[in-house]
All heavy atoms as an XYZ file, in Angstrom:
672
protein
N      86.666    120.814    104.251
C      87.859    120.584    105.057
C      88.906    119.855    104.217
O      88.598    119.279    103.193
C      87.515    119.733    106.270
C      86.524    120.354    107.222
S      86.757    119.738    108.877
C      87.892    120.961    109.483
N      90.101    119.835    104.737
C      91.158    119.115    104.036
C      91.499    117.843    104.793
O      91.237    117.705    105.987
C      92.392    120.002    103.888
O      92.905    120.332    105.162
N      92.105    116.932    104.093
C      92.483    115.640    104.662
C      93.691    115.807    105.565
O      94.696    116.398    105.166
C      92.792    114.661    103.527
C      93.015    113.211    103.923
C      91.736    112.606    104.485
C      93.461    112.419    102.706
N      93.591    115.297    106.784
C      94.693    115.361    107.740
C      95.010    113.958    108.245
O      94.194    113.038    108.118
C      94.367    116.274    108.933
O      93.232    115.736    109.627
C      94.074    117.696    108.481
N      96.185    113.822    108.840
C      96.639    112.534    109.364
C      97.142    112.709    110.799
O      98.335    112.553    111.071
C      97.748    111.963    108.470
C      97.293    111.711    107.064
C      97.464    112.673    106.081
C      96.672    110.519    106.726
C      97.037    112.454    104.780
C      96.238    110.298    105.431
C      96.419    111.264    104.457
N      96.226    113.040    111.728
C      96.662    113.265    113.108
C      97.040    111.981    113.841
O      97.780    112.020    114.816
C      95.448    113.925    113.756
C      94.283    113.397    112.974
C      94.801    113.262    111.560
N      96.558    110.855    113.375
C      96.838    109.564    113.998
C      97.925    108.880    113.179
O      97.686    108.440    112.061
C      95.562    108.718    114.021
C      95.766    107.366    114.651
O      96.872    106.970    114.967
N      94.680    106.642    114.823
N      99.118    108.771    113.723
C     100.243    108.218    112.971
C     100.333    106.695    113.031
O     101.302    106.116    112.541
C     101.552    108.840    113.460
C     101.669    110.348    113.226
C     102.984    110.876    113.775
C     101.516    110.684    111.761
N      99.327    106.050    113.607
C      99.379    104.594    113.671
C      99.208    103.994    112.285
O      98.585    104.580    111.395
C      98.320    104.043    114.628
O      97.042    104.294    114.122
N      99.794    102.829    112.109
C      99.691    102.076    110.862
C      99.872    100.620    111.218
O     100.416    100.285    112.268
C     100.697    102.551    109.806
C     102.143    102.128    110.021
C     102.807    102.888    111.154
N     104.214    102.615    111.301
C     104.732    101.651    112.059
N     103.953    100.827    112.712
N     106.033    101.501    112.157
N      99.387     99.748    110.366
C      99.508     98.316    110.623
C      99.723     97.591    109.306
O      99.348     98.080    108.245
C      98.275     97.766    111.341
O      97.122     97.973    110.547
N     100.330     96.413    109.408
C     100.644     95.628    108.221
C      99.694     94.443    108.131
O      99.493     93.719    109.111
C     102.090     95.138    108.279
C     102.476     94.256    107.135
C     102.488     94.735    105.832
C     102.813     92.926    107.346
C     102.839     93.923    104.770
C     103.171     92.104    106.288
C     103.180     92.605    105.006
O     103.515     91.792    103.950
N      99.102     94.246    106.976
C      98.234     93.106    106.697
C      99.030     92.139    105.818
O      99.220     92.397    104.627
C      96.975     93.581    105.985
C      96.043     92.446    105.591
O      96.365     91.265    105.828
O      94.981     92.751    105.019
N      99.496     91.060    106.413
C     100.362     90.121    105.690
C      99.631     89.422    104.543
O     100.214     89.183    103.480
C     100.930     89.073    106.651
C     101.959     88.188    105.996
C     102.674     87.287    106.991
O     102.521     87.476    108.203
O     103.397     86.395    106.530
N      98.354     89.101    104.735
C      97.608     88.374    103.703
C      97.514     89.158    102.397
O      97.620     88.587    101.313
C      96.206     88.032    104.205
N      97.336     90.462    102.505
C      97.221     91.274    101.290
C      98.487     92.091    101.008
O      98.520     92.849    100.050
C      96.011     92.195    101.369
O      96.119     93.038    102.489
N      99.493     91.937    101.846
C     100.781     92.632    101.697
C     100.608     94.140    101.541
O     101.090     94.748    100.611
C     101.587     92.065    100.524
C     102.069     90.659    100.758
C     103.123     90.226     99.749
N     104.292     91.103     99.821
C     104.781     91.777     98.766
N     104.235     91.688     97.589
N     105.844     92.541     98.913
N      99.888     94.725    102.478
C      99.701     96.162    102.428
C      99.655     96.754    103.829
O      99.355     96.070    104.801
C      98.470     96.538    101.625
C      97.199     95.923    102.104
C      96.083     96.153    101.108
N      94.811     95.737    101.681
C      93.676     95.756    101.030
N      93.639     96.169     99.780
N      92.566     95.375    101.612
N      99.960     98.037    103.909
C      99.970     98.767    105.163
C      98.711     99.618    105.217
O      98.369    100.307    104.261
C     101.223     99.662    105.283
C     102.485     98.795    105.333
C     101.170    100.523    106.535
C     103.256     98.791    104.093
N      98.033     99.559    106.350
C      96.801    100.323    106.552
C      97.110    101.549    107.395
O      97.855    101.479    108.367
C      95.762     99.482    107.275
C      94.465    100.233    107.527
C      93.494     99.397    108.376
N      92.197    100.022    108.442
C      91.860    100.973    109.300
N      92.725    101.411    110.185
N      90.638    101.497    109.280
N      96.523    102.686    106.995
C      96.597    103.907    107.790
C      95.321    104.701    107.534
O      94.560    104.378    106.624
C      97.861    104.727    107.460
C      97.948    105.241    106.055
C      97.698    106.574    105.771
C      98.303    104.406    105.000
C      97.799    107.064    104.469
C      98.410    104.883    103.703
C      98.151    106.219    103.438
N      95.066    105.675    108.366
C      93.816    106.433    108.230
C      94.086    107.929    108.167
O      95.085    108.424    108.700
C      92.815    106.134    109.373
C      92.375    104.690    109.342
C      93.398    106.496    110.715
N      93.188    108.613    107.489
C      93.179    110.063    107.436
C      91.806    110.545    107.860
O      90.860    109.755    107.967
N      91.699    111.841    108.088
C      90.428    112.408    108.520
C      90.107    113.658    107.719
O      90.970    114.505    107.489
C      90.464    112.762    110.015
C      90.604    111.538    110.880
C      91.852    111.045    111.212
C      89.481    110.867    111.333
C      91.989    109.902    111.991
C      89.598    109.724    112.112
C      90.858    109.249    112.438
O      90.975    108.124    113.193
N      88.862    113.739    107.302
C      88.316    114.942    106.681
C      87.231    115.408    107.627
O      86.105    114.896    107.607
C      87.753    114.633    105.296
C      87.281    115.881    104.566
O      87.348    116.985    105.159
O      86.835    115.762    103.416
N      87.576    116.329    108.502
C      86.664    116.713    109.573
C      86.465    115.519    110.494
O      87.417    114.945    111.001
N      85.223    115.097    110.646
C      84.910    113.957    111.506
C      84.891    112.631    110.734
O      84.730    111.574    111.327
C      83.549    114.173    112.183
C      83.518    115.359    113.126
S      84.619    115.175    114.536
C      83.794    113.885    115.421
N      85.048    112.681    109.428
C      84.991    111.467    108.604
C      86.356    110.781    108.558
O      87.362    111.417    108.248
C      84.563    111.806    107.175
O      83.287    112.377    107.166
N      86.351    109.492    108.847
C      87.577    108.701    108.772
C      87.701    108.097    107.379
O      86.748    107.503    106.879
C      87.562    107.585    109.812
C      88.812    106.727    109.773
C      88.841    105.700    110.869
O      88.768    106.057    112.038
N      88.926    104.438    110.500
N      88.865    108.245    106.769
C      89.139    107.719    105.441
C      90.215    106.647    105.587
O      91.289    106.910    106.131
C      89.645    108.828    104.479
C      88.802    110.109    104.588
C      89.734    108.296    103.064
C      87.338    109.946    104.315
N      89.929    105.435    105.113
C      90.882    104.325    105.214
C      91.769    104.279    103.977
O      91.285    104.399    102.852
C      90.142    102.991    105.337
O      89.401    102.958    106.530
N      93.043    104.089    104.216
C      94.012    103.954    103.133
C      94.804    102.676    103.331
O      95.097    102.276    104.457
C      94.990    105.130    103.125
C      94.372    106.426    102.723
C      93.858    107.285    103.674
C      94.309    106.800    101.392
C      93.287    108.492    103.306
C      93.741    107.994    101.012
C      93.228    108.837    101.968
N      95.145    102.063    102.218
C      96.029    100.906    102.196
C      97.086    101.184    101.137
O      96.757    101.660    100.054
C      95.264     99.637    101.813
C      94.159     99.301    102.766
C      92.886     99.813    102.571
C      94.393     98.492    103.864
C      91.855     99.514    103.444
C      93.365     98.186    104.746
C      92.093     98.704    104.539
N      98.333    100.918    101.447
C      99.389    101.068    100.457
C     100.068     99.710    100.300
O     100.431     99.067    101.286
C     100.395    102.184    100.825
C     101.093    101.924    102.137
C     101.411    102.397     99.724
N     100.145     99.242     99.065
C     100.788     97.959     98.794
C     102.249     98.031     99.194
O     102.930     99.018     98.906
C     100.669     97.583     97.314
C      99.360     96.978     96.967
N      99.065     95.654     97.211
C      98.253     97.516     96.414
C      97.833     95.400     96.814
N      97.309     96.514     96.328
N     102.737     97.002     99.857
C     104.122     96.979    100.336
C     105.115     97.171     99.203
O     106.119     97.856     99.372
C     104.393     95.674    101.079
N     104.836     96.594     98.031
C     105.789     96.719     96.931
C     105.829     98.126     96.348
O     106.725     98.462     95.580
C     105.530     95.696     95.839
C     104.163     95.812     95.198
O     103.364     96.678     95.607
O     103.885     95.027     94.276
N     104.890     98.986     96.733
C     104.909    100.374     96.272
C     105.955    101.194     97.020
O     106.414    102.216     96.523
C     103.537    101.010     96.437
N     106.351    100.721     98.207
C     107.286    101.493     99.026
C     108.532    100.733     99.437
O     109.435    101.306    100.026
C     106.582    102.050    100.280
C     106.014    100.927    101.136
C     105.501    103.050     99.893
C     105.496    101.374    102.484
N     108.603     99.443     99.120
C     109.748     98.640     99.545
C     110.026     97.530     98.539
O     109.108     97.001     97.915
C     109.471     98.012    100.918
O     110.519     97.160    101.298
N     111.284     97.166     98.433
C     111.664     96.055     97.559
C     112.001     94.799     98.357
O     112.520     93.844     97.801
C     112.877     96.441     96.682
O     113.959     96.809     97.544
C     112.532     97.584     95.747
N     111.693     94.801     99.641
C     111.970     93.630    100.481
C     111.135     92.447    100.010
O     109.976     92.604     99.632
C     111.645     93.942    101.938
N     111.717     91.262    100.035
C     110.967     90.078     99.605
C     109.878     89.707    100.612
O     110.102     89.791    101.821
C     112.037     88.982     99.529
C     113.133     89.448    100.420
C     113.088     90.946    100.414
N     108.707     89.322    100.137
C     107.634     88.918    101.050
C     107.945     87.592    101.714
O     108.750     86.812    101.215
C     106.421     88.801    100.131
C     106.988     88.515     98.792
C     108.314     89.224     98.744
N     107.321     87.361    102.845
C     107.440     86.075    103.507
C     108.675     85.896    104.359
O     108.845     84.862    104.982
N     109.556     86.884    104.401
C     110.733     86.754    105.253
C     110.358     87.113    106.679
O     109.349     87.777    106.927
C     111.871     87.671    104.761
O     111.430     89.023    104.846
C     112.290     87.342    103.349
N     111.180     86.691    107.609
C     110.891     86.940    109.021
C     110.848     88.427    109.341
O     110.150     88.850    110.255
C     111.931     86.246    109.889
N     111.558     89.229    108.591
C     111.615     90.661    108.879
C     110.763     91.502    107.933
O     110.844     92.722    107.940
C     113.072     91.163    108.801
O     113.572     90.912    107.481
C     113.948     90.470    109.835
N     109.949     90.872    107.103
C     109.171     91.617    106.107
C     108.293     92.680    106.752
O     108.293     93.829    106.307
C     108.333     90.661    105.262
N     107.539     92.327    107.777
C     106.636     93.303    108.397
C     107.409     94.507    108.917
O     107.049     95.659    108.630
C     105.841     92.676    109.533
C     104.931     93.667    110.230
C     104.050     93.040    111.301
O     104.100     91.821    111.501
O     103.304     93.803    111.932
N     108.476     94.265    109.658
C     109.267     95.375    110.200
C     109.877     96.211    109.086
O     109.926     97.444    109.175
C     110.357     94.835    111.123
N     110.322     95.564    108.023
C     110.911     96.279    106.889
C     109.876     97.153    106.204
O     110.144     98.314    105.877
C     111.515     95.282    105.884
O     112.518     94.509    106.561
C     112.125     95.979    104.696
N     108.682     96.625    105.970
C     107.629     97.394    105.316
C     107.184     98.578    106.176
O     106.967     99.676    105.666
C     106.428     96.518    104.985
C     106.720     95.414    103.998
C     106.101     94.188    104.111
C     107.627     95.584    102.964
C     106.357     93.165    103.210
C     107.893     94.569    102.060
C     107.254     93.355    102.192
O     107.523     92.349    101.304
N     107.020     98.353    107.469
C     106.606     99.442    108.349
C     107.686    100.519    108.434
O     107.384    101.711    108.455
C     106.239     98.913    109.728
C     104.970     98.057    109.777
C     104.769     97.480    111.168
C     103.750     98.833    109.328
N     108.954    100.111    108.448
C     110.054    101.084    108.453
C     110.077    101.876    107.147
O     110.310    103.093    107.154
C     111.389    100.375    108.677
N     109.816    101.203    106.032
C     109.754    101.897    104.735
C     108.605    102.899    104.729
O     108.747    104.020    104.231
C     109.598    100.893    103.599
N     107.474    102.497    105.290
C     106.333    103.414    105.395
C     106.720    104.629    106.223
O     106.488    105.771    105.817
C     105.136    102.699    106.028
C     103.922    103.578    106.170
C     102.961    103.611    105.179
C     103.742    104.375    107.288
C     101.843    104.428    105.295
C     102.632    105.194    107.416
C     101.677    105.218    106.413
N     107.320    104.391    107.386
C     107.692    105.492    108.278
C     108.678    106.451    107.616
O     108.587    107.661    107.801
C     108.288    104.948    109.580
C     107.262    104.223    110.432
O     106.041    104.398    110.210
O     107.680    103.449    111.315
N     109.605    105.921    106.838
C     110.611    106.792    106.219
C     110.041    107.593    105.045
O     110.620    108.602    104.656
C     111.832    105.982    105.781
O     111.501    105.139    104.707
N     108.914    107.153    104.504
C     108.303    107.853    103.363
C     106.916    108.392    103.695
O     106.116    108.641    102.796
C     108.226    106.908    102.170
N     106.634    108.586    104.965
C     105.279    108.952    105.368
C     104.813    110.274    104.744
O     103.651    110.401    104.359
C     105.132    108.956    106.913
C     105.853    110.117    107.553
C     103.665    108.923    107.311
N     105.683    111.240    104.584
C     105.297    112.517    103.969
C     104.800    112.338    102.543
O     103.677    112.745    102.213
N     105.614    111.733    101.661
C     105.150    111.486    100.297
C     103.924    110.564    100.223
O     103.061    110.751     99.370
C     106.358    110.847     99.609
C     107.538    111.339    100.386
C     107.045    111.454    101.805
N     103.837    109.594    101.119
C     102.671    108.702    101.131
C     101.413    109.505    101.448
O     100.383    109.354    100.793
C     102.869    107.534    102.118
C     103.965    106.595    101.607
C     101.565    106.783    102.347
C     104.438    105.577    102.621
N     101.497    110.370    102.438
C     100.344    111.214    102.776
C      99.994    112.149    101.621
O      98.813    112.411    101.370
C     100.614    112.007    104.052
C     100.545    111.176    105.288
N     100.940    111.650    106.523
C     100.135    109.896    105.505
C     100.765    110.699    107.438
N     100.277    109.631    106.834
N     101.003    112.656    100.910
C     100.736    113.516     99.745
C      99.972    112.756     98.665
O      99.000    113.273     98.094
C     102.044    114.061     99.163
C     102.713    115.082    100.076
O     102.032    115.627    100.978
O     103.922    115.321     99.883
N     100.390    111.523     98.385
C      99.702    110.696     97.384
C      98.270    110.412     97.849
O      97.327    110.466     97.060
C     100.486    109.392     97.117
C      99.663    108.403     96.308
C     101.800    109.708     96.407
N      98.115    110.134     99.138
C      96.781    109.881     99.684
C      95.890    111.116     99.550
O      94.721    111.008     99.158
C      96.889    109.454    101.145
N      96.429    112.289     99.842
C      95.650    113.525     99.693
C      95.216    113.736     98.247
O      94.076    114.123     97.977
C      96.466    114.729    100.158
C      96.509    114.924    101.639
C      97.210    116.231    102.007
N      97.524    116.233    103.414
C      98.689    115.844    103.941
N      99.678    115.455    103.163
N      98.872    115.872    105.238
N      96.130    113.493     97.309
C      95.801    113.658     95.888
C      94.702    112.688     95.460
O      93.780    113.071     94.735
C      97.039    113.468     95.018
C      98.016    114.612     95.147
O      97.652    115.718     95.531
N      99.272    114.350     94.847
N      94.803    111.442     95.898
C      93.775    110.454     95.562
C      92.429    110.867     96.140
O      91.395    110.803     95.457
C      94.187    109.076     96.081
N      92.425    111.308     97.382
C      91.184    111.712     98.028
C      90.589    112.951     97.354
O      89.367    113.039     97.163
C      91.433    111.977     99.512
C      90.197    112.382    100.260
C      89.189    111.459    100.525
C      90.023    113.690    100.700
C      88.038    111.835    101.214
C      88.887    114.071    101.384
C      87.893    113.141    101.637
O      86.757    113.508    102.313
N      91.417    113.892     96.967
C      90.937    115.120     96.328
C      90.250    114.824     94.993
O      89.321    115.535     94.599
C      92.094    116.089     96.114
N      90.693    113.765     94.308
C      90.096    113.427     93.010
C      88.702    112.830     93.149
O      87.835    113.090     92.318
C      90.998    112.440     92.254
C      92.220    113.071     91.636
C      92.929    112.128     90.672
N      93.282    110.847     91.240
C      94.430    110.589     91.877
N      95.335    111.530     92.022
N      94.671    109.392     92.349
N      88.479    111.999     94.177
C      87.215    111.265     94.216
C      86.424    111.382     95.515
O      85.227    111.122     95.508
C      87.445    109.754     93.949
O      88.277    109.234     94.982
C      88.080    109.541     92.590
N      87.060    111.682     96.623
C      86.329    111.834     97.878
C      85.735    110.551     98.438
O      84.778    110.604     99.193
N      86.296    109.400     98.061
C      85.784    108.123     98.581
C      86.212    107.930    100.038
O      87.013    108.691    100.578
C      86.311    106.963     97.733
C      85.843    107.001     96.288
C      86.245    105.761     95.509
C      87.734    105.554     95.495
N      88.157    104.424     94.646
N      85.710    106.874    100.665
C      86.050    106.612    102.065
C      87.115    105.529    102.229
O      87.527    105.243    103.347
C      84.794    106.222    102.848
O      84.254    105.025    102.318
N      87.587    104.949    101.107
C      88.611    103.907    101.179
C      89.433    103.920     99.892
O      88.880    104.055     98.804
C      87.968    102.532    101.366
C      88.914    101.428    101.812
S      89.845    100.586    100.529
C      88.595     99.744     99.633
N      90.744    103.781    100.055
C      91.665    103.797     98.916
C      92.717    102.714     99.081
O      93.180    102.460    100.195
C      92.402    105.143     98.819
C      91.487    106.288     98.518
C      90.809    106.931     99.538
C      91.271    106.694     97.215
C      89.938    107.969     99.267
C      90.402    107.737     96.927
C      89.744    108.359     97.968
O      88.875    109.377     97.681
N      93.121    102.128     97.963
C      94.265    101.219     97.925
C      95.279    101.865     96.987
O      95.032    102.019     95.789
C      93.869     99.812     97.417
C      95.097     98.923     97.324
C      92.816     99.184     98.324
N      96.408    102.269     97.549
C      97.459    102.934     96.775
C      98.453    101.885     96.282
O      98.858    101.007     97.034
C      98.165    103.971     97.646
C      97.266    105.013     98.316
C      98.074    105.906     99.254
C      96.532    105.837     97.271
N      98.815    102.008     95.023
C      99.764    101.072     94.412
C     100.983    101.850     93.918
O     101.025    103.076     93.967
C      99.123    100.320     93.237
O      98.827    101.276     92.202
C      97.838     99.603     93.671
N     101.952    101.129     93.381
C     103.159    101.757     92.858
C     102.816    102.793     91.779
O     103.475    103.827     91.673
C     104.109    100.692     92.307
N     101.785    102.551     91.002
C     101.379    103.496     89.948
C     100.989    104.851     90.518
O     101.172    105.879     89.856
C     100.231    102.907     89.132
N     100.462    104.886     91.725
C     100.063    106.144     92.340
C     101.264    107.011     92.720
O     101.133    108.214     92.918
C      99.208    105.894     93.590
C      97.892    105.253     93.261
O      97.147    105.839     92.439
O      97.599    104.170     93.797
N     102.436    106.403     92.847
C     103.630    107.117     93.267
C     104.493    107.599     92.105
O     105.573    108.113     92.309
C     104.454    106.235     94.211
C     103.776    106.039     95.525
C     102.865    105.007     95.697
C     104.007    106.889     96.601
C     102.204    104.826     96.908
C     103.363    106.716     97.808
C     102.450    105.679     97.952
N     104.025    107.418     90.886
C     104.784    107.859     89.719
C     104.435    109.262     89.334
O     103.438    109.792     89.550
C     104.538    106.922     88.533
C     105.097    105.571     88.828
C     104.952    104.648     87.635
N     105.406    103.338     88.046
C     104.764    102.222     87.802
N     103.661    102.225     87.098
N     105.224    101.093     88.212
């Protein structure tokens, strides 16, 4: 099967400064995390950081899912942390 993203929910983890989202390969859930600095240049710790990061994620969700699919296709693991290097 191929990796799909039928659940568009995402959440921000302030402690690690990353956004969590999930994909599915059939019945298997694959966890993804994307570092906030990979998709946004907003400064951390500001009152609007979470909203800014989530908005950046939403505006780039297509390319983010493409990077996630490529990462999953290479290794087939159940958890990934995507960084700025993955988007180059």
